[in-house]
N, C-alpha and C positions, 0 to 999 in steps of 0.2 A: 202185653198188647193184645187186643181181642182180635180174632180171626174176622176177616171181612165177611159180612153177612148180606148177601143180596136180597134176602127177605126182609131186612130192615129198610133198605133204600126204596124198594118198589111200592109197598104200601104207603110210605110216608109221602113219596112224590105224588102218587095218585091222589092221596087225600088232600095234600096241599093245593094241587091244581083244582080241586073241587071246592075246597072249604076255606082257603086262605082269606084273610081279612083284606078289604080293598083299602090299602094305605097309599099315600101320595107317592112315596119313593119306589112303589112297586109297579107304577103305571108306565107305559110306553111313552106317553106324552111328557112325563117328568123327565125321563132319560133323554128324550129328543131335545128338550129345552135346556136342561142344566148339565147333562152328562156326568162325568166323574165328580164334578163340583158339588152337585146336588147330593149325590151319595155320600160324599166326604162330610158335608155340613150335617146331613141327617144322622150319620153315625156319631159324630161329635155330640149332637143333642141327645141322642137316645141313650147314652151312657148314664145309667142310674137316674133316669128320668122317665116318668110314665108316657106312653105313646099319646095319650089324649092331651097332655100338655105340650108335647113336641109339635104336633101337627100345626096349630096356629102360629106358633114361634117360627118354625121352619117356613112357612108360607110368607111371613112378614119378612124374614131374613133374606130369602131369595128374591123377593120382589124388590128389596132395596139393593141388594148385591147379588145379581145374577151370575157373576163371574168372579174368580179370585182377584183379578186386577181391580174390580170395582171396590171390593173390600179394602185391598191394599192401598188404595188412593186416599182412604179416610184414616183419621188418627185412631189409635187403639181404644181411646175413650169411647168412640162411637160404638165399637163392637161390644164393650162392657155395658154401655147404656142400652143397646138393643137386646142384649142377652136378658135383661130385666130379672125376673124371679125364677129362671130355670134352675138355678142351683149350680154349685160347683163352677163359680164364674172364671176360674182360671182356664176353663175350656174356651171361653171367649177369647181370651188373650192369646192362648195357643193357636186358635184358629186364625186370628189376625196374623200372627207371625207366620203361619203356614201359607196364608194368602200372599204375603210379601215374598216368601220364598218361591212360591209358584210363579209369581210375576217376574221375579228377577232371574230365576234359575231354569224355569221350564216354559218360558214363553206364555205364561198365563194359563197353561193346561195342566191338568192333574195327570201325573204319570201313571202308566200301566204296571210298572215294575214294582214288585213288593219292596225290594231293597231300596229303591228310590223313595217310595212312600214312607218307609221307616225313617228315612233321614229328615222328614218334615216335622216341624215343631208339634208336639203333643200326640204324635201318632205311634202306637205300639203294635204288638202282634196282631191283636184283634182288628183294629181299624184298617191297618194296611191290607190284611187279607180280605177284609169285608169289601173294601173298595175294588180290589183286584177281581174279586169274584162277582159282586153284584153290579158293578159299572162295566166291567170289561169281559165278563163271562169266563174268567179263568178258573182252572181247577186248583183250589187252595182250600185247606181246612179252615172254617170260620167257627170260633169256639167262644160263646158267651155263657152266662150263668144258666140260661135255659138249656143249652146244648149239653152242658156238663150234667145237668140233673136228668135229661133223658138218657144219657149214656150210662149214668150211674145206676139207673132203674132197669132200663131195657137190657143192658149187656152185663152189669155187674151185680144185679140183685140187691142194690142198696137203696135205702130210703132217701138219702141225700148224698150229694158228691162231697168229696173231701175238698181241701184247699186248692185253689187254682195251681197248676204246675206246668212247666214246659212240655211234659209228656202228653198234655191234653191235646196238643196239635197233632202229635203222631197218632194217638188213638182215633181222632176224628178222621184223619187222613186214611186210616186203614178201613173205615166204613164208606168212604166216598165212592160213588160210581166212577168208572173210568172216563166216561163221556163228560166233556167240560160243562155242557149245558145242564145235564142231569146233576152234576156235582153241585153246581150253583143252586139249583132247586132244592136239593137234599139239604145243603147248608141252611137255606131259608126255612125249609119245612121242619127241621129239627128244632130251630129256635122257636118257630110258630107254635109247635106241639107243646114245648115247655112253657110258652107264655099263656096259652088258652086252654090246654087240656091237662097236661102233665105238670100241674102247678106245685108250688112247694107245699102248701098247706092242705089243699082240697083237690087232689087229682081226680079227674073224671074218667076213670078207667072204662066206664060203660061206653063211652064214645070214642075210645082210643083206637086208632087204626092198627097199632102194633101190640095191642093187649094180648093177642094169641101167641106172641113170641117174647113177651116181656119177662125177664128173669126174675124181676121183683115180685110180680103177680104169681108167677110160678111157684115162688118160694113162700107164698102166703103173706105178702106184705110185711116182712120183719122190720122192726124198728132197729136200724143199725147205727143209730145215733147221728148227730149233726154237728160236725166240727167247723161249720162256717163261722167266720168272724162276724159278730153282731155290731151293727152300727150304733154308735152312742146316741142317746136320746137328744133330739133337736132342741126342745124347749129348754131355755136357760143355758144352752151350750155356747161355746166360743163361736161355733158356726152361726148361730142365730145372731150373735153380737156383729160378726163380720158382715152378715147379710144386712142387718139394720144400718151399718155405717155405709155400705155401698148404695143402699137404697136412698139414703139421705143426700149423698153426693150425685146420684143420678137425678134426683128431683130437684136439686138446687137450681134455681133460675140462673144465677150468675156462674154456675158450674165450679164454684169454688167456695169453700167455707172455712171459717176460723176453726182451728182444731178443737177449741173448748166449746164450740157450738154444735159440733156433730154429736147427735144423739146425747145431748147434754143431761137428759133425764133418765139415762140408762141406770138401772138400780145397782149395778156393780161397776164402780168407776175403774177398778183394776182390770176387770174383764174388757171394759170398753177400751182402755188404752192398749191392752194386749191385742185386741182385735185390730185397732188401727196400725200397730206396729207390724203385725203379721201381714196385713194387706199391703203395706209399703214394701216389705221384703219380697212379697210375691209379684210386685210390680202392677198390682191391680189399682193402687192409688198413688199418688205422689204428694210430698209435702214440700212447700216452698214458703219460707218466711212465715211460718205459723199458719199457713193456709194449705187445706187439703183439696185435692181435685182428682178426677179421673186421669188416666195416663195420656199424655199428649204425643 
């Protein structure tokens, strides 16, 4: 575990306050209007999805469902349909289930407690701590891919982080300032640095606020290997077939299609059927008497 380094926190916090991107979920009016729900939805959407795609989708989602109870009142099909092409559509289903839990178990409010957040559908270590930190200003380590890369380089002197591990939270916790507000900013600043400066392929060390204390830079930028899991190619994959099936059902005027009509021209019939079966298992679509439709 690294020793706490106050020199890492202070320049990052100062840099973030001066240079951070103006994103909706960072604005005071966003928090005033949507509170913890807005942060929760944004964190769901931002997982493995570029910020530029999330911004319009988030605005449309919260305009339609500004509270968990508003979403819970609708069938899950509407959540899947509204999710559109954001990718990884199970997140829409999990978000709907979480909204139902929030309505039924928490009076329609997003809890502040990490353990309570972890009991919600689709929420893991990252999202629970992100909501607690960014919505409620609590001191919790928040670790995403960008955070892990910054720590790997600045602290460990490695070109890329290893595989995610439970110990990542402890390592970030050791770097957090004691003050709750500063800790929340430091979490956001570390992620921001990894997103726009300390990027995976083309780090901009000339503008990095912690270049002077970066262990990787001091070591001469050694290539220590990259053990990250590579995502499978999308084109021609089962994921693409699943997306095509979902799109067909989202676009269907009657909201139900005969199974043999859904992407009937897909070049690989076995892959098409496999995609349909997996979507049924995941609860993203339902099959009734030979008809397919979004979940009701």
